[in-house]
C-alpha positions as CSV (number, residue, x, y, z in Angstrom):
1,M,0.0,-0.1,0.2
2,R,1.4,3.3,-0.4
3,F,1.5,2.4,3.4
4,L,2.1,-0.8,4.2
5,A,5.5,-1.3,2.9
6,L,8.4,-0.2,4.8
7,A,8.1,3.2,3.8
8,L,10.9,2.7,1.9
9,I,9.9,5.2,-1.0
10,L,8.5,7.6,1.0
11,A,10.0,6.2,3.8
12,L,8.8,2.4,2.9
13,P,7.4,0.8,6.2
14,G,5.4,-2.3,6.9
15,C,3.4,-2.8,3.9
16,G,2.8,-0.8,0.9
17,V,4.7,2.4,-0.8
18,A,4.0,5.4,-2.5
19,N,2.9,5.4,-6.1
20,V,4.6,8.7,-7.2
21,A,3.5,9.8,-10.6
22,Q,6.9,10.9,-12.0
23,S,8.1,10.7,-15.9
24,P,11.8,9.7,-15.9
25,R,14.1,11.6,-17.9
26,P,15.3,10.9,-21.4
27,E,19.2,10.6,-20.3
28,A,18.1,8.3,-17.0
29,R,16.3,6.2,-19.2
30,A,19.5,5.7,-21.2
31,A,21.4,5.2,-18.5
32,T,19.6,1.9,-17.4
33,Q,20.4,0.3,-20.7
34,P,23.5,-1.6,-19.6
35,A,21.3,-2.7,-16.3
36,R,18.8,-4.2,-18.6
37,A,21.3,-6.1,-20.6
38,D,22.6,-8.4,-17.7
39,F,19.0,-9.0,-16.3
40,G,18.9,-12.3,-18.1
41,A,21.6,-13.4,-16.0
42,W,20.6,-12.0,-12.6
43,I,16.9,-14.1,-13.3
44,E,19.2,-17.4,-13.5
45,G,21.1,-16.6,-10.2
46,F,17.5,-15.5,-8.8
47,A,15.9,-18.6,-9.6
48,T,18.5,-20.8,-7.8
49,R,18.0,-18.6,-4.6
50,A,14.5,-18.9,-4.9
51,Q,14.6,-22.6,-5.4
52,A,16.4,-22.8,-2.1
53,Q,13.4,-20.8,-0.2
54,G,10.6,-23.4,-1.5
55,I,10.1,-21.9,-5.0
56,T,8.9,-24.8,-7.6
57,A,10.4,-25.1,-10.7
58,A,7.0,-24.9,-12.1
59,T,6.1,-21.5,-10.4
60,M,9.5,-19.9,-11.8
61,A,8.2,-21.3,-15.3
62,Q,4.9,-19.7,-14.7
63,A,6.4,-16.5,-13.7
64,R,9.5,-16.2,-15.9
65,P,7.6,-14.7,-18.7
66,H,6.7,-11.9,-16.2
67,L,9.8,-10.9,-14.8
68,R,10.7,-8.4,-17.1
69,Y,12.9,-5.2,-16.6
70,L,11.3,-1.9,-16.1
71,P,13.7,1.1,-16.3
72,D,11.1,3.5,-15.0
73,S,10.9,1.8,-11.5
74,V,14.8,2.0,-11.1
75,I,14.5,5.7,-11.9
76,L,11.6,6.4,-9.6
77,D,13.2,4.4,-7.0
78,Q,16.5,6.7,-7.2
79,R,14.6,9.9,-7.1
80,Q,12.9,9.3,-4.1
81,S,15.8,9.8,-2.2
82,E,16.7,13.1,-3.7
83,F,13.1,14.3,-3.1
84,R,11.6,15.4,0.5
85,A,8.7,17.7,0.4
86,R,7.7,19.5,3.6
87,V,5.3,18.3,5.9
88,W,2.5,20.6,5.0
89,E,3.0,20.2,1.3
90,D,2.5,16.4,1.6
91,M,-0.6,17.0,3.9
92,D,-2.2,19.8,1.3
93,S,-1.8,17.3,-1.5
94,A,-3.2,14.3,0.6
95,V,-6.0,16.1,2.7
96,T,-8.0,17.8,-0.3
97,P,-11.6,18.8,0.1
98,A,-12.2,16.4,-2.9
99,R,-10.9,13.5,-1.0
100,I,-12.8,14.6,2.4
101,V,-15.9,14.7,0.6
102,Q,-15.5,11.3,-1.1
103,G,-14.1,9.8,1.8
104,Q,-17.2,10.7,3.9
105,A,-19.5,9.2,1.0
106,M,-17.4,5.8,1.2
107,L,-18.0,5.9,5.0
108,R,-21.9,6.3,4.2
109,Q,-21.7,3.7,1.6
110,H,-19.7,1.1,3.4
111,A,-21.3,1.8,6.7
112,A,-22.3,-1.7,7.6
113,L,-19.0,-3.3,6.2
114,L,-17.0,-0.8,8.1
115,A,-18.7,-1.5,11.1
116,R,-18.4,-5.3,10.9
117,I,-14.6,-4.3,10.7
118,E,-14.4,-2.1,13.8
119,A,-16.3,-4.5,15.5
120,R,-13.7,-7.5,15.0
121,F,-10.4,-5.5,14.7
122,G,-11.2,-2.4,16.9
123,V,-10.0,0.0,14.1
124,P,-12.4,3.1,13.5
125,P,-14.0,3.4,10.1
126,E,-12.8,6.9,9.2
127,V,-9.1,5.4,9.9
128,V,-9.7,2.6,7.5
129,V,-11.2,4.7,4.8
130,A,-8.7,7.4,5.2
131,V,-5.8,4.3,4.5
132,W,-7.8,3.5,1.5
133,G,-7.9,7.3,0.2
134,L,-4.3,7.9,0.7
135,E,-3.4,4.9,-1.1
136,T,-5.6,4.5,-4.2
137,S,-8.0,7.5,-4.1
138,Y,-10.6,4.7,-2.7
139,G,-9.7,2.4,-5.4
140,A,-9.8,4.6,-8.2
141,D,-5.9,4.1,-8.8
142,R,-4.7,0.8,-7.8
143,G,-1.6,0.7,-10.3
144,R,-1.2,-0.6,-13.6
145,V,2.3,-2.0,-13.2
146,P,3.3,-5.6,-13.3
147,T,3.9,-6.8,-9.7
148,L,6.7,-9.4,-10.6
149,A,8.3,-7.2,-13.1
150,S,8.9,-4.3,-10.6
151,L,10.0,-6.2,-7.8
152,A,12.5,-8.2,-10.0
153,T,13.5,-4.9,-11.4
154,L,14.2,-3.1,-8.0
155,A,15.8,-6.6,-6.5
156,K,18.2,-6.3,-9.1
157,D,19.1,-2.4,-9.3
158,G,16.9,-1.0,-6.7
159,R,18.4,0.8,-3.6
160,R,17.0,-2.0,-1.3
161,G,17.8,-5.1,-3.5
162,A,17.7,-7.6,-0.6
163,F,14.2,-6.4,0.6
164,F,12.6,-6.5,-2.9
165,E,14.3,-9.8,-3.6
166,G,12.6,-11.2,-0.7
167,Q,9.2,-9.4,-1.7
168,L,9.6,-10.9,-4.8
169,I,10.1,-14.5,-3.5
170,D,7.0,-13.7,-1.5
171,A,4.9,-12.6,-4.7
172,L,6.1,-15.9,-6.3
173,R,5.0,-17.8,-3.1
174,I,1.5,-16.1,-3.6
175,V,1.5,-17.4,-7.1
176,Q,2.5,-21.0,-6.1
177,A,-0.1,-21.1,-3.6
178,G,-2.5,-20.6,-6.3
179,D,-4.2,-17.0,-4.5
180,F,-3.4,-15.2,-7.9
181,R,-2.1,-16.0,-11.1
182,A,1.4,-14.1,-12.2
183,E,-0.5,-12.1,-15.0
184,D,-3.0,-11.0,-12.8
185,M,-0.8,-9.2,-10.1
186,I,-0.5,-5.7,-10.9
187,G,0.1,-2.6,-8.8
188,S,2.7,0.3,-8.2
189,W,5.8,0.7,-9.4
190,A,7.3,-0.1,-6.5
191,G,5.7,-3.5,-6.2
192,A,2.5,-2.8,-3.7
193,F,-0.8,-3.9,-5.0
194,G,-4.6,-3.8,-4.2
195,H,-6.8,-1.2,-2.8
196,T,-4.6,-0.6,0.1
197,Q,-1.2,-1.1,-1.7
198,F,0.0,-4.1,0.4
199,M,3.3,-5.5,-0.3
200,P,3.7,-9.2,-0.8
201,S,4.9,-10.1,2.6
202,S,2.3,-7.9,4.3
203,Y,-0.3,-10.0,2.0
204,L,1.0,-13.1,3.3
205,E,0.9,-12.3,7.0
206,Y,-2.1,-9.8,7.3
207,A,-4.6,-10.2,4.4
208,V,-7.7,-11.5,5.5
209,D,-10.6,-13.5,3.6
210,F,-13.3,-10.9,5.3
211,T,-16.0,-11.8,2.8
212,G,-15.5,-15.7,3.5
213,N,-15.1,-16.7,-0.1
214,G,-12.1,-18.7,0.2
215,R,-9.8,-15.8,-1.3
216,R,-8.1,-13.0,0.2
217,D,-8.9,-10.5,-2.6
218,L,-7.3,-7.3,-2.5
219,W,-7.6,-6.3,-6.1
220,G,-11.2,-6.9,-7.2
221,N,-13.8,-4.1,-7.2
222,D,-15.3,-5.3,-3.8
223,P,-13.0,-3.5,-1.1
224,S,-14.1,-5.9,1.7
225,D,-10.9,-8.0,2.0
226,A,-8.6,-5.2,1.2
227,L,-10.1,-2.7,4.2
228,A,-10.5,-5.2,6.7
229,S,-6.8,-6.5,5.9
230,A,-5.6,-3.0,6.5
231,A,-7.5,-2.8,10.0
232,N,-5.8,-6.5,10.6
233,Y,-2.4,-5.1,10.0
234,L,-3.2,-2.0,12.4
235,A,-4.8,-4.1,15.1
236,R,-2.0,-6.8,14.8
237,R,0.7,-3.9,15.2
238,G,-0.7,-2.8,18.6
239,W,-3.7,-0.5,17.5
240,V,-5.3,0.5,21.0
241,R,-9.2,0.9,20.6
242,G,-10.9,4.0,21.4
243,Q,-7.3,6.1,21.8
244,P,-6.8,8.9,19.5
245,W,-3.7,8.9,16.9
246,A,-2.8,12.2,18.0
247,V,-4.5,15.7,19.3
248,E,-3.5,19.0,18.0
249,V,-2.4,21.3,21.1
250,V,-1.7,24.9,21.9
251,L,1.5,25.4,23.8
252,P,1.3,28.1,26.6
253,E,3.6,31.0,26.9
254,G,7.1,30.5,27.9
255,F,6.7,26.6,27.4
256,D,9.7,24.5,27.9
257,L,10.9,22.9,24.4
258,R,12.8,20.7,26.3
259,L,9.8,18.5,26.7
260,T,9.6,17.9,22.7
261,G,9.8,14.2,22.2
262,Q,9.0,13.6,25.6
263,R,6.4,11.0,26.5
264,Q,4.1,11.8,29.6
265,A,0.5,11.3,30.7
266,G,-2.3,13.4,29.7
267,D,-2.7,14.9,33.5
268,A,1.3,15.8,33.3
269,W,0.9,17.3,30.0
270,A,-2.1,19.4,31.3
271,R,0.0,20.7,34.2
272,T,2.5,22.3,32.0
273,G,-0.4,24.4,30.6
274,L,-0.9,22.4,27.3
275,R,-4.7,22.3,26.1
276,A,-6.3,20.7,23.2
277,A,-6.7,23.2,20.2
278,A,-10.2,22.1,19.6
279,G,-11.2,22.3,23.1
280,G,-12.0,19.7,25.8
281,G,-9.4,17.9,27.9
282,L,-6.4,15.8,26.9
283,A,-6.9,12.0,26.4
284,S,-5.2,10.1,29.6
285,G,-2.8,7.8,27.7
286,P,0.8,8.6,27.4
287,S,1.7,10.6,24.4
288,R,4.6,12.6,23.1
289,L,5.0,16.2,22.1
290,I,5.7,16.7,18.5
291,L,6.4,19.5,16.4
292,P,6.8,18.4,12.9
293,G,7.0,22.2,11.7
294,G,9.1,23.7,14.4
295,A,7.9,25.8,17.6
296,R,6.5,27.9,14.7
297,G,4.1,25.3,13.7
298,P,1.2,23.2,15.0
299,A,2.0,20.9,17.9
300,F,0.6,17.5,18.4
301,L,0.4,15.0,21.3
302,A,1.1,11.7,19.4
303,Y,-0.4,8.6,21.1
304,G,0.5,5.2,20.8
305,N,-1.8,4.7,17.6
306,Y,0.5,7.4,16.0
307,D,3.3,4.9,16.2
308,V,1.1,2.3,14.9
309,M,0.4,4.4,11.9
310,K,4.1,4.6,11.5
311,E,4.2,0.7,11.2
312,Y,2.3,1.3,8.2
313,N,4.7,3.9,6.8
314,I,7.5,5.2,8.7
315,S,7.3,8.7,7.3
316,D,5.8,11.7,9.6
317,A,4.4,13.4,6.8
318,Y,2.4,10.2,5.8
319,V,0.8,9.6,9.3
320,L,0.3,13.5,10.2
321,A,-1.8,13.1,6.8
322,L,-3.7,9.8,7.3
323,G,-4.4,11.2,10.9
324,H,-5.5,14.4,9.9
325,L,-7.5,13.1,6.9
326,S,-9.4,10.4,9.1
327,D,-10.2,13.4,11.6
328,R,-11.5,15.5,8.6
329,L,-13.7,12.3,7.4
330,R,-15.3,12.1,11.1
331,G,-16.1,15.8,10.8
332,G,-13.3,17.3,12.6
333,G,-11.8,20.8,11.5
334,V,-8.9,22.3,10.1
335,L,-5.7,22.6,11.9
336,R,-5.5,25.7,14.3
337,G,-1.7,26.0,14.0
338,Q,0.0,27.4,10.9
339,W,2.9,25.8,9.2
340,P,6.0,28.0,8.5
341,R,5.1,27.8,4.9
342,G,7.9,30.3,3.8
343,D,10.7,27.7,5.0
344,R,12.5,25.9,2.2
345,A,13.0,22.2,1.9
346,L,16.5,21.0,2.0
347,D,17.7,19.0,-0.8
348,L,19.4,15.6,-0.3
349,T,23.3,17.0,-0.4
350,E,21.7,19.6,2.5
351,R,20.0,17.2,4.5
352,I,23.2,15.0,4.3
353,E,25.4,18.1,5.5
354,V,23.2,18.6,8.4
355,Q,24.1,15.2,9.9
356,R,27.8,15.8,9.0
357,R,28.1,18.7,10.6
358,L,26.2,17.5,13.7
359,V,28.5,14.5,14.0
360,A,31.8,16.7,13.6
361,L,30.6,18.7,16.7
362,G,30.2,15.5,18.5
363,Y,26.4,14.7,18.1
364,D,25.4,11.2,17.1
365,T,22.8,11.4,14.5
366,A,22.6,7.5,14.0
367,G,24.2,7.8,10.5
368,I,24.9,10.2,7.7
369,D,22.1,9.2,5.2
370,G,19.7,12.2,4.5
371,R,17.1,10.3,6.5
372,H,16.4,12.8,9.7
373,G,15.0,10.3,12.3
374,P,14.7,10.6,15.6
375,A,18.4,10.3,16.2
376,T,19.0,13.3,14.3
377,V,16.3,15.0,15.6
378,A,17.5,14.5,19.2
379,A,21.0,15.6,17.8
380,V,19.2,18.8,16.5
381,Q,17.7,19.5,19.9
382,A,21.1,18.9,22.0
383,W,23.0,21.2,19.8
384,Q,20.4,23.8,19.9
385,R,20.1,23.8,23.9
386,A,23.9,24.3,23.8
387,Q,23.6,27.3,21.7
388,G,20.8,28.9,23.5
389,L,18.1,28.3,20.9
390,A,14.6,26.8,21.1
391,P,15.4,23.2,21.2
392,D,12.4,22.1,19.1
393,G,14.3,19.7,16.6
394,Y,13.0,21.6,13.6
395,I,15.5,21.0,10.7
396,N,15.2,23.8,7.8
397,A,17.8,26.1,5.9
398,D,18.0,28.5,9.0
399,L,19.2,25.9,11.0
400,L,21.6,24.8,8.3
401,A,23.0,28.5,7.9
402,R,23.6,28.1,12.0
403,L,25.6,25.0,11.7
404,R,27.5,26.4,8.9
405,R,28.7,29.5,11.1
């Protein structure tokens, strides 16, 4: 699912992947020709490895015509590491008026199905439908790329070859079990498929036959199995029934930003002066304060279900979009806080430079790869505190300029 995978592309988490609609440059296409030339030799080696993992010769024979090289998948995979939108840009493109209206219509149309799904798995209808909306626009865009071909291509030449080879073997297990024919497996350029864009490994572990017809059908026009499978994934990953994913909060004047990222109970947060932006009290469960747009942007208390959503896709931007869309589908309003829209997104070279400079100053970023995860944010906060700055962990062009001084 653009969500259930390893969040590798956008982030690539537990199940799916983002279907990013981009057209590769002509010069990039040409650069893939040598790689295409030795693809046959790679297939021979892969067949041996697949056989060692239980894939039969008959299954490989069925699959071979579909193991084609797709240059566009490699190019799009490479481009993912170069591009990083700002959080609010992702949210703007994901949580649109049209998607909200259509999602609310889907909630009404599938109300009985979603009620049964919630009763069984504990995941609210608006969350399940929000996943569906982000992944495939409620089933309208399930992908058109041959799954075996995309997985084989990325197993050979993708940034995460071992991961994709494992997914390809799992896809062959699906074929071998008779669940689907090789030619019927189509999806995104990164190998995710169905209404909720599952990766093959997630299909094998989390897909359910909710209709009871003997098939776990995530592809067909009936979304029942796909929606139930998404709920099962979240439930198995630890979804807490009745708990919010996050709550937007307002920081009081003089709030101690050193509490950013810390986890506390609701009453402890209330004692700091935090209040829910929409009014009412704070949920009682443990939550941590996150400032995805820095001290100038919206503030959230993220509960355990936020982290469960990150199992679907480790991108915070994805989780914020998913959670906010679910709130809007339920009838919630727009965010009260204002994003720092004048900030420029850092490119890959600049993101790497931030980490390199922090490491040179003695701060641990858990790697220099341009991926600004919790360790990099914590390093930024530690550096900000040492500089007498607001320790919000926010990484932007201004921060990089300060690091360069």
